[in-house]
Structures are given as structure tokens and as C-alpha cells.
N, C-alpha and C positions, 0 to 999 in steps of 0.2 A: 198620627199614624204610627205604625212600628218601623223596625229597620228595613231601609229601602236593599232589595234582597237581589239587586243587579249589582251592587258592590263588592267586589271580592279583594280588589287592591286599592290602596291609598296610597298616594304620593305624597310627604309632606316638605315643604321648604322651609328651611332653617334660615337664620337670622346672620351666619358669617360671624367675622370675626368681631372679638367685642370692643364698642367704642362708645365714647360718650354720646349717651344719646338713645342707645340698642346696647343693652347689657344683658346678665345672663337670666334676667325674666322669661327672657324668650328660652334658655334651656329647658329652664323650669317648665313654662306652658307647653314646647313640643314633648318634651318628654315622657307627661301628662297626656297628650293628648295621643301619644304612639300607645302609652299602655293602655288608654281606652278603649283604643280600635282592637286590637289583638284581643281586649277581654271577649270582644262581639266574634273572634274568629278573623279576622280580617287581616290581610298581611300588608304589613308597612313596609314601603318604600321612603328614605330619605336622603334629602339631600343637603348638605351644610359641608362649610369647608374650616368650621372649627375644629382643632383636634383636640380642644382641653375639657370640652362640655362630656357629659353624661349622655345628652341628645345623641352623640354621633358615636357612640360605644353600643358593641353589637348585643348591649341587654334590652337597649330599648327598640330594635326594628330588625324586623327581617332581613332587610337586603340595607346595609350603610353605605351610600358614596362620597367620601370625603374627595367631592369637586367642586372648583368654583360657581359662583353661583350666578352661571349663563348662559343662554338660551342655546347655546351648540350643545351645552353637557344633558342640559335637558330633554335634548331630543336624540342622544346618546343613551339615554337611562330609560327613555320610551320606546327606542329600538329595541334594543337589547332585551326589556320583557316582555317586547313582542315575538322577539324569536325565540325566547323560551316558551313561547306556548303560554306565557301567562302576563298578557297584558295589563297595566293598569286603568283600570277602572275612573277612579275621582282623583284630583289634588286637592289637598284642603291646603291653602297657601296664609291662612291667617295666625297661624302657629310663630310666625319668622320676622314680626315688626314690619317695618317700611320697605326692608332687603323686599323679604320674600313676596308682598305684594307688589312693588315695582314689577317684580320679575315674572312673576304670573300676571299682568295688565300688559308687558313687553309681548308674552310668549300668546297671550290671548290676540291683540294686535296683530301678532304673526301669523293668526290664524292656525298655529302648533295644538292646541287642545283639541281645537275642531278637525284635524287631519287625523289624531291619533283617537277620537273617540274619547275623549276625557273628558267628563264633567267636572266645573269648577265647582266645591262643596263648601259652605259655611261659609259666603262670600258672594256678593251681588258687585258686579263690576263697575257699573252705573253707581250706585252707592257709594264705592270708593272714591270716583271719579267727584262725585258733588261733594265729598268731604274734604278733599285735598286739592279742588277749583277753587280755591278762595272766594270766585266771583261769582258758581254755580252754587256755593254753600251759601252764600248771603240772599242771593234773589230764591233759593229756594225759602231760605227761613223768613224771609218779607210773604214769601207765597205762603206756609202753613201759619203766620200770624203770628212767628216768635221774633222777639224783640232783637234786635243788631245791633254792633254799635254804626253810626252814618259813616260811611266809607262807600271806594269803589275799587276794582281792578288797574292796575294801569300795566300796558304791556308794553312802554314805552318808556323812555326818561321824559320826555316831555309831558304825556299821559298822564304820568307819578306829582310833575309840576303843578300842571293845573288841577289834581285832585288835590293837595295841599291844599291852595289858594281860596279853594269853595271851603275846605273842611275848619281849616285855621290850626293853630298849634296852641298845646302838645297832642302830638298824633304818634298811631303806631305805623309799622311796617311789618307785612307778615308775607315773605314770599310763599308759593306754592307749591307745595309738593315736595318739602325739606324736611328732615327728622331732627328731632329736639332744638327746634326753634331756630335752625342755623340759620344765619343772613338776615335775622329779622332784629327790630329794636324799636325803642321808643326815641323820639324826637322832641326835646325841650323845643329848640330854638333854632327859626327860617335858617340861620347860617350853617348848620348840622346837617339840614336837610338831603342836601347835596349829591354828599359822600355815603350818608346812609341809604340813599333811592339806589343808586349805583352798586351797593352792596350786594341788596335784597334783589335786584336784578340779576346779579353774578351767578348769585347763590342758587336763586331757581332753575331746579332743570327745564322748566319750558321758558323762563325769563316773564314773569309775572310775577307781581306784588301785589298783596290788597292794600292800600292806603286808609287807613280808617282813624276816626275818633279814639283819644285814649280815654282809659278808664282807669286808667293808672290812682291806686290806693281804695280801689271799691275791694269789698271784700271777696275770694273764688271757692267754687265748691266743684266736687264732681260726685257723678250717679253712677254706679257701674248697673249695666243693666243685662238679664238675658232673656231672650224674645224667643219662642219654638217656632216649629212649620204652622199650627192652626194660631196663632198670632196670641197665647197662652205671656203674660210680660213677668219678669218678677224684678225686684230691687234687690241686688246684694246687699250693697252698702252705700252709704252718704260718706262724702271724705269732705273734710273743710281744711284750706289752707291758712296756716299760723299766720304766714306770711300773706299780704295783702296782693292784689295784681300789680302785676311789676314787675316780678320777679318766675320765672318758668316753674310750672308746677313739678317739675322732676328736682329743679333746686330748692323748693318750697318746703319746710318743715310741714305735716300732713297729719290729720287728727282724723279718727272712726271712732265713733260717730261723730256726724259734725253736733259742734257743740254749742254750737252760738244761733242755731237757724230754728226760726219757731215754726211749728208745726202748721200753720196756715201755710209760710212761704215755700215748707217740705212740699207741702201737698202739690201747688202751683208749679213744683219744680217737678215732682214727681209723675203730674200730666205732662207737661211740656217734653219732657225726655221723653216720655211713651209715644209724642205726638211727632217726636223730630224722628226717630226711630222708626217708625210708621212712614213717615215721609219721605224718606230717603230710599227706600226699597223693602222689600219682603222678605229678607232672607232669616234662616236661623241662626242665633250667636248671640257671641259675647257684645257689647258696645259699651262706652266710655263716654257720657258728656259732661263736657266743662261747663259751667255756669257765674256769673259776673253779677255782685246784688249792688246799687247805689245803697250807701250805709244812711244816707241824705233821704229818701223817698221808699227805700226797699224796690225799686224797678231791679226786674229779674234781665240779664239779657245774655244771650247764646254765644260764649266763645267757641268751641269746636265739640266737634262728633267724631269719635274713632271706632268704624265697624269691624272688632279686630279684639283680640285680647291685647292688654297693654303692658305699661309698668304698674300704672295703677290697677289692673286686674288681679297680676302679680301679689300688691300689695292687699286689696280687698279680699282673696282666697285665702292669704294666711291672716288677715284680720277677724275674719268671719268661721275659718277652718271652712268654708264652704270651695271647694274645689270647682273653681269656673271653666278651665280648661279641657277637665276632661270631661262636664255634662254640656260644654258646645261642641267636641268634637263628636258626642256621641250623636247630638241632634243635627250636626252637620248630614250621617247620614239616614236621618230620617225621623230619631223618637221625639216625642215630644215630653212635656215636662212631664205632665203628669203619669207618662210611663216608665220613670225612672224614679230608683230609690236615692236618699239622701245617703254618698259613704261615709257622714260622718256616725249618723245613728243606727245607719244599718234595717232601719227600720220603717220613719216617716218619708213621705213623698220628695223627691227634688224639687218640686211643683210648691213651693215657701217661700219665705220671704225672712232672709236670716235674723234673730234678734239677738243683740249680745250684752254682757250686763259686766263688761270691762270697758277699756280706753284703750284704746291702740293710737301711737305718737310714733310718725316715721320721721329722721332725721338723715337729710344727705350726709354723704362724705367727699369732701374733695382733695384734691391734690395738687395746689397751687404751688408749694414748697417746687415741685417737679419744674416748673414752668419759670426760670426767673423772666422777670419785666413781665410777666402777665397782668391782663386787668382782670383784677381782681373781683371786680363788681359783678351783683348780680341783676340780670336783666331776661331778656326774652332768647335767648341762647344759655342752654344748658350745660354746664361745668361741672356738676358732680359723677365723681366716677364710682360711686357705689351708696348702699343707704343702709342706717341700723334700725331695727325697730322693738321700740319697747312696749310692753301689755302691764296697765298696772287697774287698779279699782278705781283710782281716780286720776283725775289729767297731769297731775304734778307726780304720782309713782311714774307714770309710762313714760311721762319727757325724762327725769332722772334715769332710769332704766336706760333711754335710748341714747343717754350720752356716757354714759358707762361704757354701751356697748361700742363707742366711735373709734376707738383705741387713739386717742390725740393726747394720751396721759393727762386726761381730768378723771377727777372722781366722782362726776356727774356733772351738775349744773352749776356748780360753784362751791365754795367753801373748802376750796382745796389750797389756799394761798396764790391761784394765778392769776386774783380777779387784775384791771386795767384799772390804774385809777387817774390819771389822766382826764379831766371831765372835757375837755375842747376835742379830743381824740375820739371820747365816746362819744359825742355828740355828733361828730362827722361820722363814724361806724353806722349809727341809729337813722340818719338821714340817708343814707349809702349803703346799701346790705351788700353785706360781702359773706366769706363762708361764717364768719365769728360773729354776728349781731346778735344772734339768741344768748352768747355768754355776756356781750354787752350791755344786755337790757336789764340782765339781772348787776351786771356792776354799777350800771345807772341807779338803780335802786339803790342801792349798797352804798354807793357814794352822798347819796342823800337828793338827786335830779329828782323835781315835781313830777309826780303822774302826767301831768297835765303837757309837761314839756317832751315825755317820753311816747303819750300818745300823739304829738301834733306831729315830731319829729318820724315814728315810724308809721303812722296810720296802722297798727295796730289795734285790733279788735281790744277794748276796755278789760271784756272777761279775760283774755289770756293775760291781759299785763296786769292784772288782781293775781291771777294764780302766782306768779312770780313774786310781787309785791308779798304774797302772804307767804313764801318761802323766808324773804329776810326777814319778816316780824316773828316769825319761827326763831331761826336763828340767833336774834337778837334776846331772847328768853333764855335758848338752850345756852347763850353764852354767860349767865347771871351763874350757870352752876357749874361745879366740877364733878369728877364721876362718881365721888363719894355721895353727893347731894344731888346729884338730878335725880328728879320727879320719875316714877313709871312710864306712868301718862303724858308725858312731855317726850321722853325716850320713844314710846310706842307709837306717839302722834308723827317725832322724825320717820319714824320705819317707816310709815302707812303714807306717807308723802314722799317715799322713795329713797330718802337720805342712807349713804354708805355708810358701812359701820367708819370708814376712812373718813370721812366729811364729817362724822359727830365728834371723832377723836379730836381732827383739826381744832373744829370749833371749842372743845374744853381742854385742850392740852394735854392730850394721852395719847396711849399707842391703840391703834385698831383694835389688836388683841384683847386689849383689856375692855373695850367698850362690847367686842364679841362676847366677852366671858358675864361682864355686866348683864346684859340681855339674857343670857342663859339664865345665870342666876336668876332672874325676874318671871322666866318664862315668856319672853317675846320670840315667840320663834316664827322662820318661815312656815307657808303652810303652801301648800301647790292645787291650784284649781284649774279645770277642763275648759278648755275652748271646745265647746260643743255646737256652736252655730244655732242653739235655740234657747237661748238664758235658762239653762237646766231645766226643761222640761219635761225635754225626754232623755233617756240616759243616752251616753257617747260612748259610742265602740270603737272607737279611734283614742289613743293614749296622747294626748296634745295637749302641755300643763305650763302654765306659769306659775309662778310665784307671787305672793301678796302675804300682809300682816293682817289678822284676824283676830278678835278676842268673843264679838258678839257672837250670840247665840245666831244672829240670822243668817250668816254665813259660817255653821261650825267649824266641821275640820276638815281635814285633807282628804284629797280626793284622788291624790295621787296612792294607790295600795301598792304596798312592796312585794313583791313576788320572793318565792324561796329559791328561785330559779339561780344559778352562778351567771353573773352581768359585767358587763364591761362599757366602760364608759367612752366615749368617740368625741372629743372636743375640734367643735367647728372651727372656722375661720376669720368671723366676725363680716364686717363689712369690707366689701371687695377694694382694691384702691390699687392703685400701681405698683408691680413688685409682690402682690399678694392676690392673684385674682380667682378666677372659677374653677385651677388646675388642682386648685386643695377641695375645693369642694366637690370635683369628680372623687378625689382619693379618700374623700371622708364616706361618700357614698358605697365604695369600693370595699371598704373599713367596715365598715356596719355589715354588707352582705355578707363578705366572708367570715366573722365574725358569727353572722345566724349561722351560717352552715357549717362552722363546728359547735353548734349548739348553746351559744349564751344568747342572753337575752342582751339584746345593745339597746343604749341608751342615748342617743345624743344630745348635745349640748348647743347652741348659736342662733345667734339672732337677725340671720341676715334672710329678709324676705324673698331676696329674688332667687333662693337657688332651691335647689332639689334634695340637700340636706334636711331642710325645713320644710319638705312634705311630710307630713304626718304621715303618710303609707310607706315609708324608708325602714326607719329604724323601729325596734319593739315599742319604745318609747321617748316622746320628744319632749324636751324643756326647751321652750321657745325664751331663753333668755340670755344677757350678757354673758360674752367670756369674759368674766369677771372676778379676779378670785373669788370674792364674798360668796356670791352666786353657785359659781363652780363647787365651795367647799361645803355652802349648804344642801348642796343636790349630793352630793359622796357621801354627808353624814346621813342622810335620809335613807337612798338607797343600797349603800353599804358594798361598791362591786366590786367585784376581784381585783381592779385595776383601773386605769387611764391610759386610752392610747393617745399618746402628744406627737406621734410624729408625721401623721396626715394632714392637718390644718394647719400650716405653714408656722410663720413667726407667733403667732396668736397662740396657739395651743404650745408652740415652744415654751414660752416664757414663762409658762405656769410650773415647768419643772421644777424649778430650784423650790417655788414653795410646796410642791406635792411630795417633794424627798424631806423636807424639813417636819411636814406633816405624818410623815410615816407612811403617806397614800402612795401603793405600788404603781410605777411607771410600767406599763406592757411594752416589752421590745426594750431598744437600748436604755439603758440607764441614765440617771442625771449625767453621772460621774463622766461616761462618755460626751453626750451631749455636749455638756459646758467646754468638755476638753478641746471640742473643734471651734469653742468662741474667744476661749480662752488662747492669744495666737504665743503666746509665750511658751506654754505648754507642750501646746499643737507642733511647733516648729522644735522644742527639745526630742519631741517621738519622731520629727522626721529624720532628725539628725542620725537615731539612734537605728533606723532602717535603712540611713543609707540613701534618702530620698530627696536628690535637688528642689531646694525651692530659693525664692529669691532673696536676698539680705533684707532683714526687717529691724526696728525696733521699736518700743512703745514708750509712749512720753504723758505726760499729764500737763507741760506747760509749756507757751510758745518759747520759751528760752531754752529748756531740753530740745527742743526738736529743731531748731535751729546749728545746734550743738551735734546733734546726731545726723543731722541733714550734710556734713561735712565729711563723715564717715562713709555714710552708706552712697552719696556723691546722686547730681538730679541725674536724668527725672525722679521723681518721685509718685507713689501712689499715697496720698493723704486720706486716712479714713477714720470713723468712729469704730467701737467696738458695741456688738451687738443691737445693729440696726438691719432694715429691712430693702431689698430693692435698691444697693448702693447708696440710700439715704448720704447725703453729705461726703461723698466723696467727689476726690478730684482729684487729677493731674496735674502738679505743679512742676515750673521748670526753672525755679529761682528760689532765694530763701526770702524775698521781700513777698513772692505771692504765697509762698508755705508760710507764711507767720501770720498773714492774712486770714487763709482759711483755719488755720490751729484757731485763732482768738476766738474766730466765727463759729466753729464747733464745740469750743467751749462757752458761747455765749448760745446756744441751741441748746445743748446736751451738757447741764454743767457735770462734773465728778466724772467725765469718761475718760477711760485710756482711749487715748489718739495712736493707730498704730501708722508709723512710717514704713512704705516698702518700696527697695528700689523698683522704678518701671523698666521690665525689659521691652524696649521700645523695637519696633519691627517684629517682634514674635508674631507668632500663628498662637491661635487659642482653640482649645477645645474642651470636651466634658465627658463624662462618663457615670451613668446611674447603674448602682448593682445593689442586689441582694445577699443577705448574710444571714447566714442562721449560727453566729458566733464559732461555729468548727468551720465553714466553709462558704465560699462567696461566689456567686454569678453573675455577670459582669451582663446586663441586659442591652447596653446600648453604650456606645461611645459615637459623641457627635464632633464635627468640627465646623468653628465659627466660618464665614467665609469672611465678615469683617476682620479686623486684627485683631490684635491683644488693645484694651484700650476703652472699648465700648463694652457696656457691662452686658450678659450673657444672654439678658431676656430682650435686648435693641438689635440684638447681631440675629443676620439670618446662618443657618444653620442646615447642615447636610447630615443625614444619617445613612448608610456608614461614611466615615471622613473619604475624601476625595481626591487631597494632597498628599497624605502623610505618607512615610515612609512603612514599609512594615514593622521597623525596627521603633519607630517611632508608638506604633498602635501597640506594639509589644510592650514598651517601656509603660503604657498609659496605663493597660490593663495590667499589668506585675504592679507598678503602684497603688492601683483602686483595690488591688487583692489583700495588698500587703496593711493596706491604712485600714481597710474595714476590719481585718482580723484584730491587728494589733489594738484598735479602738472598741473590740467587742460589739462591734455592730450588730442586731438584732431585729432584720427588717430593711429597712434601705437608707441608700445615702448616695450622695452624688459629690465629687473631685471635680474640680477645674483645673484647667493645667494651661500652661505658656510653653511653645516649645520655639526651642532658638537655636541656631547652630546644631540641630541634630540630637538637643537634650530638654528633654521634659522638664520641667519643671512646675510644682505645684503650687497654686495659686491658696488656696481651700477649700477643705471640706464640711459638706452638710450631712449630718448625720439624721435625716428624713425625706420627705417628700418631694423632690422638686419639682420647677414647674415644666422640666422635660420628659416625666415618667408620663403624664398621659399622652401626650405626642411619641412615645416610644411603643407605650401600648398597643396604640392604631397603626402605627406604621407596619407593627409585626405581630401585630395581630393574635397579641400575649396580652392575658390577663394579668400583669405580674404586680398590680395595688392585692391583690386578691391573692397571690400567693403570699407576698409580704407579711398580709397582716397573720395568715395562719403561722409564719415563722415566728412574727413576735407574740401570739398565744402562746407559741411552744407545741401546738398540735400537730404541725408538719417541721419535717428537719427538709431541705434542699434538694438532697436524692429521693423524695416521695415524689420530686413535679419532672413531669419527662418535657423538656421544651425542647421546642419547635419553630420558631421564629419564621413567619413568611418573607425573606431574604429577595427583592425582586428590584433593580436600580435605584435609585434615591429617594429618598423624602427630603424637601425643603422645608425648613419652621421659617415663616412667613412673619415677623412683627409689624404689626398695625398700629399705628401713631393717630393721635384726634388732635393732631397741630392746628386743624381747623379751626379750632374752637381759641387758638389763641392768638390770631393773626399778628399780632407785634412781636412774636416771638421766634428766634434763629432756631430751625431746626438742625441743632446740632447736636452729636451724640458723644458719650461720653462714660465714666464709669457709673454715672448712675443712672437708675433705668429711667424710662420715659415713655414706654410703647402701654398700651392699655388692653392688646388682644392679642391674636395669633391667628395664621391660616399655616393649611398642611396643603404643600404641591409635590406630586409625585412626579419623576423623571424617567429615563429608562437610561440617555446616556448625558455624558457632560458636555456633548454637542447640543444641547437642548436651547434655545432663544433665551428661555428665562434665565436659565443658570447665567448662561454667558453672561447677559443683561446685570444683573447683580453681582456676579464676578467682576465686570468691567466697573461697577461705579462702590465696588470696595470699602474706599478710601476716602469716598466722599464728604462723609458728613460727622469724620474723626475731630472729636474737639476736646477740649479740656473739663 
């Protein structure tokens, strides 16, 4: 049926702050859905409390409400629109993860939708209840004749004990209505059961858990489906987990399409998935179904079904190029699949199943180093904070590219001198999966552990293990040569299997640049292929590319045609991690849009499948490639842009500045010289001295002996930190020589050859920060924020108020003056963030970052001004500050609220210090400082300060 003409306005519920288990894949889904509905002339109203996302930007919706995701605020919005004479007709809750669904259900139970005559679209409440309530799900599957694990739901401790007795061990505990596997786990032994059962019952909001037999070690698969109102189904993508059952799918390495699934089993799974989706309700929209297969007898069991967009559907969209959220939103307002066009080809129907002629590998990104003492083992509770995706012609190429994208100082899967050689440690890692098991599988083959041992310890399918074993065999072959006699065929094979020049250089004992020259001389160069959803059967209209190495006639040449327009490359921020999150994706998207407005062809390079920047609709050209030097350089060589924007993609992009400078590639905006000035503490402090700006006494050392000597001059307490790191990594406040020596030794072990900075710590100081935009001649302060917690807690973990609430007019004047002076003296063109400590009326500068910061999107949302757009135009040199009219909306205060995911690490103390630990943030507006919320956080400001 065509569009439902009764729907003129739709409320989309967002997912709130980013937490482990619910990340920016919902920013991507929500933004895509909003654009999709607006294309249909529908007014889009959005509620979400996350200030760092594109979703909550005025470009996404007609009305954006930055409010907490609570029933009373939903009512407030419905009342307001009714009073405006534009009542909301429908609500779409499937784009905001578990948070949005739970809120929609609460509103439904409270009769809110009914009272305001609002239709729930794209979802079926009964379907959600069936899938979230573990017992209802189990019974429904049995009714549909779909196999599930043997088990029952317990609503009390006693009932749980009885069920465990019936099933026997090992078993699994799965709480109802939780996110990212919270509270769930495997129980191998009877003596561990009581504690696990108790945890599960407490974690479930309805205090019930499913106790079922364990399928640990079985194979795990997912299917992404779409169904329309007519009952038409398409399977978008099959996804196979590299890790067997026992590791949460968000923590598993996943591969698309499924590699080891015979067609007979795939057809069975397809039929089961359709039967399951049909069985839980007749709604139109997307669905993710998870299956497990017993490798001994190919028995298929259903694990769970999610009747909404999910992390997997974001991955499936990026993997196939099929925009699931966009199509699901159109189906929610009545369209059927056969009435819609596939946006990638622009000519074929959306009612087709994508086919892909490449391989996708997703590798999660963890941040265990932020949570000292955390249980690093992977299980049913998700612990990763982000993910990177690699695209290649084969599994090995895609795997190496995903590893190069992770930003963990690895050059790929291995061949970089960082292998583990301790046999017992490797065996332990293979049996007990943690974040680095993938690398240890490689290490196990490298030291000669037998295939049989590796397989029995990991229970990973032998096909995947063979792929890694083959890489080791190839490396042994390469090591027999040096650069002068390395055969062309061998070098080409290595490149086709994803090896970076840097890895090949390591294997033959030469420099990366020499390998690059050699392959250029031999004519081995990257070519770019299009992601087109239809295995090149139809021409794609969306320029969305990945690289590979071809010499065969079968896949001849480059599909990325270079235009003669002036171009600019924007470097993305890679996988999300603590200290570098979605706020940089927000900045990159705005940078791309601003450059387009100025007439540039925009080229985006990024590898994060969850983000809006990797939506092929954003830039003129998207290269889904690692933000890794070799890949970036080859794209620049191919496209020949005017220059590269590095200040929007966080530390990831900034780290490329030195190489870009060395190769004579223009950095658009602030120069490398100025970017490095801020990182080089000695040069920066000399600048502050020249400008007569106060800063804490400090020194730089490279050994623990020098640190002890320097500490006697500076005096304790001291802030000890390495240079060139992100999110306060390895920063610590020390109060005596013993503590300091221990920490310096640890830094030198973790990051060898690093300059270590020792700053005198201003105890009891207030902390503030300012963001500014500058055109090299003039600077404009976009906002000054005062931290509610004292100095010593990382700015990303502090509550902060915009504007300041407790600083004197003179202190604010000093902050603004210092910021202007620094920006102009460093010749900043674009954005700068400066951090301050204030003690006894004196404002000290702690550091300056000449790039987009975490707080920029927050200020843009609070003051309702597009500062990143302005900053990009200053960088490009097409505008000067005087060309803009600033008109910030200043009313009351905006509070930045850090959000943590400590519940994933129950044995870690919630203590805060100079190293950042928050995973996301919310925004909250107050009219006066007597506000209850403000009074509460102000009263607790010293509670968590540790070292």
C-alpha cells in the first residue's frame, strides 16, 4: 500500500547517552530515519538527551528536544504540539535501541499514546514483549516448532535452583529486559550458581531470568530481515560470528556474508527466521535473528530475535550498502518494499536481496585499560566500547584491514614485532577469550602450537583457523627474501591478503617507504571497488568505495573515477573508544557539509560502521578504509585533493599530521607546526611565558631517576602523564616519590621512548575550559564552561556548566583573554580548546588542543549555533570571522552530564581522576542555580575524586 496520508508528523525517540551495549549505531539509525521521513514531507519531532550526536542537530529534524528520556517529557512534547495546532500523529520507537523501546512501552501502559491519539508505528508492542520476556519467547518458539535450548524462566531464587537441578550444568542465565547481556552469564559449576542467579534476578527490571542449557562452543549466526505490510520478506545479510557461542555478539569478531554456512543450512535458517518474525507479530520493519548451530550434528536452535534496528543492522547496512533504517522508516508509514527504490542504484527496486562480492570483517574495540582490576574475560555481557570494519576481496584482507583500523598500535594481525611468545600465556588466552584472543591465535601458530590444540582450546571453526595459519605460512615464505629479490608474485599475494607495507618491511628487515617504492616500481597498486548491494549487476549511484589489489582481467580496474573538481579530504575518527567518541563524528559530518556548501567535492575516510560519517549519503565520496597511513596516503595519491582536514577527527586524524607534512600534503586549517606546538610541552610553555600567561610549574623527563630529581624541584602533589595520548591515558596524580617512580616505570613499559610530563598539581583548584574559533587574525570564544568537580578529574568525566556559575567576572575575563592570545599566537585556523585551573583568583593554563573537542557539539546545541560549519569555512579560507553574525541563544545554564558504564565492571571502584572513564554524556537545561538537580551534583562534587 502507498504512504499513510493520515501521518503528517512523527515523533522519533532516541537512545540517550552512549553506554556499553548501546552506542552510536542508533545515532546512525535515527538520523537516517529522520531524513527518510522528511523526504516524504513529514514533520519530524525528535527527543534525545545526547548532545554529541548528529541526530540531535537541527539538520536532522524539524523540532529537536534535548530532554531526558522520561514519560513526563514525552507528555510535555505532545501537549506543546497539540497547543501549536500541529498534534503528533505517530511515534517511531525502533530507532533508539532498548532505551526508546522501553520508554514507548511505559507510555503505552500509562495510556499516553491513546490519550493523545498517537499511533505506534514500525513496531508491535506484543512482539517486543514476546521477544524481551525470555519465557514468552521460549514458549512462542516451541509453538512455532523452532528449536530452543532446554530451560525455563525463574521468578524467584528458589525457582531458579529447581530449574538448574532439572537441566544440570553447564547452563546459562539470561535476564529479561536487559541490554547488552547485562546480568547474564555461563555457569560451569554448581558452586558458582547461587551468586550468578542472584546477579541475574537483580539485573532484570522485572526480576526474572531464563535458566537454560548451555550451547557454549556451538557456532553462532545472525540474519538481518526486512518485512513490509504485505508480508514481503527480504534477507539483507547473513553474519557469522568468528567466536563460537559464549561470547556476546557485540564482543565477537563477525564476518559477512557467513563463510562456513552450507546453503542447505542457510535455507533452513532463512525459513526459520521468516517463520519467527511472522510468529511474533505482523509489523513492518527490520528484525535481527540470532541462531546457534551444533557443529556435531548441524542442529539449529534460535537464540533471540530483536524486532528493531540494532548494532547488527548498522553493520549489515554498511556491509551491503542497503540502508535498512531508511527503508524501515518508509515502511513504518505504509510503503511496501516493491513501491520503494534502492537508494544505492537509484534505479532498481528496494524489494531485492543484496548480494555482495567482497567480505566484511568487524572487530570490536575494548578499553579495559581504563578500568583497573576489571574482569577482562569475554562472556554473555558485552564489554566493547566500539568497533572497526574492514572490507576486502577475501577474509584475510578484510581481517588485516579491520586490525589496522583498531588504533591499538598494531600494523595488522601480526608481523609487527609485538607477538606474544609465552606458550602457557597463549594457551590460557585461547581457552579464556579476552580482547586479544584473535592476536594470540596468530601467535599460537607462529610459535608452532598444533592446529588440533588451537582448535580444541578455542572451538573456533577450522576454516577460520586455516585462514590465519595460511598467513603464517606466507610470512615464512616472505622471510626467505630481502627487498632486492622479493618476487613480484609473493609481494602481490601479501598485499591481496591485506598486509600493510609496514608489516612486509618488518618481515624482510627494511623500511615501510622502501616497500612502498618497490611495489610502485612493480606496478602493484591499490584499486578502488564500489560497494553496490548487487555484486556489480547494476551500476551504483552512491560513491562508496573500498580498496584491494587486482591484476587479473576478471576485476580489471578502478571503479573510483577521479573528477576534475577541487576536493578536500576529511579524516574520520575511527572506532569509538573512551576519550574519543561520537562527538568527533558530529564534527566530521558538519565539516563535510560545510565544505560542500563552499563548492568542494568532499571525500570522507573512516572505518567505523556505526556512524553517520560512514553513511554514503553524507560525503560526495566515502572511502570505507582504515584511518591508517598507508591507506590514507594511497587515497590522497589517487584523488589529489587541495588538502586534508585533520582537526575534526580527534586524535586519530591529528596523528596523521606529521606524515602529511613530511610528504608535502597540505593540511587545511591550523598547520602541523602549530598542532605540534600544543603537544610539545616545552615549546608550549615557552609560548605561555612569552605571552605572560601563568601555568603550573612542570618539567619533562625520560627516566625514573630524572623524575625523582625533578619532583624535588616541583614539589608534590604531581600530575604525571605521557605525551601525545588521548583521554588522559596513563595520567595519574602522585603524592610521594615511591608512587611517582612506580608510575613512571609503568608508563615507560607501556609506551617506550615517550616524553613524560610532570606538572605541579594545583590542589583544590577549580577547573574550566573554553572553546574558540579563529581565522588567524581574530578569535571568537564560542563558550566557557566551568567544571562542577574540582581540578584532578578529567574534563570528560566532569559535570560542567555553560556558562560558568561560580567564577568571578575577572576570572572569566582572564580565561577569554588567555584563549584569544594563545589562539592568535599559535596561528590557529579553525577550532581550539583550552583547559584552565583557577586558584586564588589566578587563571592557569593546563593545556591547549587546536582541534575540535568533546565540548564543541555540546556548545553548538546549547547556544543553537553551527560553530563547526563556521570553523570549517575558516579552515578552507573561504570565509573570515567578520563574515559571520553570532547570535547565541543564552538562557539559564546547560549542564553536561558524564555517563559511565561501570555496571559492566562490577568489581571496579567508581573513582575518577585525570584518566577519562565515561562512555557518553547527556545535556540538561536549568533556569537557575537553585535547581534540585544542580544542587545535588554540586553537593557531590568531591565524592569520586581519586588519583
